[in-house]
C-alpha positions in Angstrom: 81.3 88.9 109.1 82.1 90.9 105.9 80.2 94.0 107.3 82.0 93.8 110.6 85.4 93.5 108.8 84.6 96.5 106.7 83.5 98.5 109.7 86.7 97.7 111.5 88.7 98.8 108.4 86.7 102.1 108.2 87.4 102.6 111.9 91.1 102.0 111.4 91.2 104.4 108.5 89.6 107.2 110.5 91.9 106.6 113.4 94.9 106.7 111.2 93.7 109.9 109.5 93.1 111.6 112.9 96.5 110.5 114.2 98.2 112.1 111.2 96.0 115.3 111.1 95.9 115.9 114.9 98.4 113.7 116.6 98.1 113.6 120.4 101.1 115.1 122.3 103.5 112.4 123.3 103.1 111.4 126.9 106.8 110.9 127.7 108.0 108.3 130.2 111.1 106.3 130.8 110.9 103.1 128.9 113.1 100.2 127.9 113.1 100.4 124.1 114.5 96.9 123.7 111.7 95.4 125.8 109.2 97.3 123.7 110.7 96.0 120.4 110.9 92.5 121.8 107.2 92.5 122.6 106.4 93.9 119.2 108.4 91.1 117.5 106.6 88.5 119.6 103.2 90.1 118.8 103.9 90.2 115.1 105.5 86.7 114.9 102.2 85.0 113.8 101.7 87.5 110.9 105.3 86.9 109.9 105.0 83.1 110.1 101.9 83.2 107.8 104.1 84.8 105.2 107.2 82.6 105.9 109.0 85.8 106.9 111.7 85.7 109.6 111.2 88.7 112.0 114.1 89.3 114.4 115.5 92.0 116.7 119.2 92.5 116.7 121.6 95.0 118.2 122.2 95.8 121.9 121.5 93.1 124.5 120.9 95.0 127.7 118.2 97.5 128.6 118.2 100.7 126.5 116.2 103.4 128.2 114.8 106.4 126.5 112.1 109.0 127.3 109.2 108.5 124.8 105.5 107.7 124.6 105.5 103.9 124.6 102.1 103.6 122.9 103.1 106.0 120.0 106.5 104.4 119.5 104.8 101.0 119.4 102.4 102.3 116.7 105.2 103.7 114.6 107.3 100.6 114.8 104.3 98.3 114.1 103.6 100.4 111.0 107.2 100.0 109.8 107.1 96.2 110.4 103.7 95.8 108.7 104.9 97.8 105.7 108.0 95.5 105.5 105.9 92.3 105.7 103.5 93.5 103.0 106.4 94.6 100.8 108.1 91.2 101.1 104.9 89.3 100.4 106.2 85.8 101.0 109.4 84.2 102.2 111.9 86.9 103.4 113.5 88.6 106.4 112.8 91.6 108.5 115.5 92.7 110.9 115.0 95.4 113.6 118.4 96.7 114.8 118.4 98.9 118.0 121.5 100.8 119.1 122.6 103.8 121.0 124.6 106.5 119.1 126.0 109.4 121.2 122.9 111.4 122.4 120.4 109.4 120.4 118.9 106.0 119.8 118.8 104.4 116.3 116.2 101.9 115.2 116.8 100.3 111.8 114.1 98.2 110.2 115.5 96.4 107.2 113.7 94.0 104.8 114.8 92.0 101.8 111.7 92.8 99.8 111.8 94.3 96.3 112.8 97.8 97.5 111.4 101.2 96.7 112.2 102.7 93.3 114.0 106.1 93.4 111.0 107.9 91.9 108.8 106.8 94.8 111.2 107.4 97.7 110.6 111.1 98.0 106.8 110.5 98.5 106.8 107.5 100.9 106.0 109.7 104.0 103.2 111.6 102.2 99.7 110.8 103.5 97.6 108.6 101.2 100.7 107.9 99.0 101.0 104.2 98.1 103.0 102.6 95.3 100.9 99.4 95.7 98.0 98.5 93.5 94.6 100.1 94.4 92.9 98.6 97.4 96.1 97.4 99.1 96.4 99.9 101.9 95.6 103.6 102.5 99.1 105.0 102.3 99.0 106.2 105.9 101.4 103.7 107.6 104.7 105.5 106.8 103.2 109.0 107.2 101.8 108.0 110.6 105.2 106.8 111.6 106.9 110.0 110.3 104.4 112.1 112.3 105.1 110.2 115.6 108.8 110.2 115.1 109.0 114.0 114.3 106.7 114.7 117.3 109.3 113.0 119.5 112.0 115.3 118.1 113.4 112.5 115.9 113.8 111.8 112.2 113.2 109.0 109.8 115.2 108.2 106.7 114.7 105.7 103.9 117.4 103.8 102.0 116.7 101.3 99.2 119.6 100.1 97.2 119.0 99.4 93.5 119.4 95.6 94.0 116.9 94.7 96.7 115.6 95.6 100.1 114.7 98.7 102.1 116.1 100.1 105.3 114.1 102.7 107.3 116.1 104.3 110.1 114.5 106.1 113.0 116.7 108.4 115.1 115.3 109.5 118.4 116.8 111.7 121.1 118.0 109.7 124.1 116.4 112.2 126.4 113.3 114.4 126.1 
């Protein structure tokens, strides 16, 4: 079981490195972003429950259609949520807000974890960068997310007030 777990971990590392180094071109299609986020929240609910973390989607209620690669957007959002869950540790909240803003769509993933110190913020999207202790991740989650978002013509920003918490904001074009 230990060998199988380590093989899976090595496979995930290689897949993440390949995704960052040579990301596939997004296969754009019309998709309902709210439905995609709702499925992601449902998929990640057991992980969140294990950590006593509340994971919710907020924002718009009706369908919110964009042109994007659903698989890649799911990978990016899953990376953000996983990062938030790990940052919180135990007993907290992760909120995913989805809204339309003029010609774009904004996705905000906010957590009430310890936050990101100012000296680490400029490097959070660098591959293999991790402020966590050794062995607690590869430092590819946020860089993978950054790559996917920029390949879709979007941007990702990080805010972390001095008190507590982090907000990662993805802005994607509403159309291809």
